[in-house]
C-alpha positions as CSV (number, residue, x, y, z in Angstrom):
1,M,-24.3,-10.5,-5.4
2,A,-21.8,-8.0,-4.0
3,E,-21.2,-6.7,-7.6
4,R,-25.0,-6.2,-7.8
5,C,-25.3,-4.1,-4.7
6,F,-21.9,-2.4,-4.9
7,P,-21.0,-1.8,-8.7
8,G,-17.3,-1.7,-9.1
9,I,-16.5,-3.6,-5.9
10,S,-15.0,-6.6,-7.8
11,Q,-12.5,-4.6,-9.8
12,F,-11.7,-2.8,-6.6
13,Y,-10.9,-5.9,-4.8
14,A,-8.9,-7.2,-7.8
15,E,-6.7,-4.1,-7.8
16,M,-5.9,-4.1,-4.1
17,P,-2.4,-4.9,-3.3
18,A,-3.3,-6.1,0.3
19,K,-6.4,-8.0,0.4
20,P,-8.8,-7.5,3.4
21,V,-9.6,-10.5,5.5
22,T,-13.4,-9.9,5.7
23,F,-16.0,-8.7,3.4
24,L,-16.7,-5.8,6.0
25,Q,-13.2,-4.6,5.6
26,L,-13.4,-4.7,1.9
27,L,-16.8,-2.7,2.1
28,W,-15.2,0.0,4.4
29,A,-12.3,0.4,2.1
30,F,-14.6,0.5,-1.0
31,E,-17.1,3.0,0.6
32,G,-14.1,5.0,2.0
33,R,-12.5,5.7,-1.3
34,K,-15.9,7.4,-2.4
35,A,-15.9,9.7,0.6
36,A,-15.8,13.3,-0.4
37,R,-12.8,15.2,0.0
38,P,-13.0,18.7,1.7
39,T,-13.3,21.3,-1.0
40,R,-13.2,24.9,-0.7
41,R,-16.5,26.7,-1.7
42,K,-17.0,30.0,-3.0
43,Q,-18.5,32.5,-0.6
44,R,-21.8,33.8,-1.6
45,S,-22.1,37.4,-2.5
46,R,-24.0,39.6,-0.2
């Protein structure tokens, strides 16, 4: 069921060196890896 809602979470869990205790911790880690990193954007021409 988790894989259906969060594609890739099973593989993510299998590859984790330290397994989370709860599903919520797993979900936080899974979602956190997708968080956008700050990127520098081009300034618009005036």
